[in-house]
C-alpha positions as CSV (number, residue, x, y, z in Angstrom):
1,M,-2.3,-1.4,-6.4
2,R,0.8,0.6,-6.2
3,C,0.4,1.7,-10.0
4,T,-3.1,2.9,-9.4
5,V,-2.0,5.2,-6.4
6,L,0.9,6.5,-8.5
7,A,-1.3,7.1,-11.6
8,A,-3.7,8.8,-9.5
9,S,-1.2,11.0,-7.8
10,V,0.6,11.8,-10.9
11,L,-3.1,12.6,-12.4
12,L,-3.6,15.1,-9.7
13,A,-0.3,16.7,-10.0
14,G,-1.6,17.5,-13.4
15,S,1.3,15.9,-15.6
16,V,-0.2,12.4,-16.6
17,Q,-0.5,11.7,-20.2
18,A,-4.1,11.5,-21.4
19,Q,-3.5,7.7,-22.6
20,D,-2.3,6.8,-19.0
21,V,-5.5,8.0,-17.5
22,I,-7.4,6.1,-20.0
23,E,-5.4,2.9,-19.4
24,E,-5.7,3.3,-15.8
25,G,-9.5,4.4,-15.9
26,K,-10.4,1.4,-18.0
27,R,-8.5,-0.8,-15.6
28,L,-10.5,0.4,-12.8
29,F,-13.6,0.5,-14.6
30,T,-13.4,-3.3,-15.8
31,R,-11.3,-4.9,-13.2
32,E,-11.2,-3.0,-10.0
33,A,-14.5,-1.1,-8.9
34,V,-16.5,-3.3,-6.8
35,P,-19.1,-3.7,-8.2
36,L,-17.4,-3.7,-11.6
37,C,-18.8,-0.7,-13.5
38,A,-18.5,-2.7,-16.7
39,V,-21.0,-5.3,-15.3
40,C,-23.9,-2.8,-15.2
41,H,-22.9,0.2,-17.3
42,T,-22.3,0.5,-21.3
43,L,-19.1,2.3,-22.1
44,R,-18.0,1.9,-25.7
45,E,-14.4,2.5,-24.8
46,A,-14.2,0.2,-22.2
47,G,-15.9,-2.7,-24.1
48,A,-18.5,-2.7,-21.6
49,S,-22.0,-3.6,-22.5
50,G,-23.9,-3.6,-19.2
51,Q,-27.9,-3.7,-19.3
52,V,-28.5,-2.6,-15.8
53,G,-27.3,0.8,-15.1
54,P,-27.6,3.7,-17.7
55,D,-25.5,3.7,-21.0
56,L,-22.7,6.0,-20.1
57,D,-22.1,6.9,-23.9
58,E,-25.8,8.4,-23.8
59,L,-25.6,9.9,-20.5
60,R,-22.2,11.3,-21.0
61,P,-21.9,12.5,-17.3
62,D,-19.2,15.0,-16.2
63,A,-16.5,13.7,-13.6
64,A,-18.4,15.2,-10.5
65,R,-21.5,13.4,-11.4
66,V,-19.7,10.0,-11.9
67,E,-17.6,10.7,-8.6
68,K,-20.8,11.6,-6.6
69,A,-22.6,8.4,-7.8
70,M,-19.8,6.4,-7.0
71,R,-19.4,7.6,-3.5
72,N,-22.9,7.8,-2.3
73,G,-24.6,5.4,-4.5
74,I,-27.8,6.2,-6.9
75,G,-30.8,4.1,-7.5
76,Q,-29.6,0.6,-7.6
77,M,-26.1,1.3,-7.9
78,P,-24.4,0.9,-4.3
79,A,-21.8,3.4,-3.2
80,N,-18.0,2.3,-4.1
81,T,-16.4,1.2,-0.9
82,N,-13.2,-0.4,-2.3
83,L,-11.5,2.3,-4.1
84,K,-9.4,5.2,-2.6
85,D,-10.4,8.9,-3.1
86,A,-7.8,9.3,-5.9
87,Q,-9.0,6.4,-7.7
88,I,-12.5,7.5,-7.6
89,R,-11.3,10.8,-8.9
90,L,-9.3,9.1,-11.8
91,L,-12.1,6.6,-12.7
92,A,-14.6,9.7,-12.8
93,N,-12.3,11.7,-14.9
94,Y,-11.7,8.6,-17.5
95,V,-15.6,8.1,-17.8
96,A,-16.2,11.8,-18.4
97,S,-13.3,12.0,-21.0
98,V,-14.4,8.9,-22.9
99,A,-18.3,8.7,-22.6
100,G,-20.2,9.4,-26.0
101,K,-16.8,9.5,-28.1
């Protein structure tokens, strides 16, 4: 948890390495978000092959779209209630940066 907050605050300061964003975002996507993003969504970089939600590699959402869906929910996807604001932003930036690549 402490690493997540640290990584997110560094990201917001603009000095985090891209690899750190990818590693932390992947961890949030596959192990921290409730429900787990990886259970429902396909995202090649995360090794996720969910069949319920949209394929994020095909959708290629920008960070704002991911963040809005996580905060408010959309369709069958519930709003995320366990991640802090900085974690949601980091996860949204992760998805936007790796989807479809």
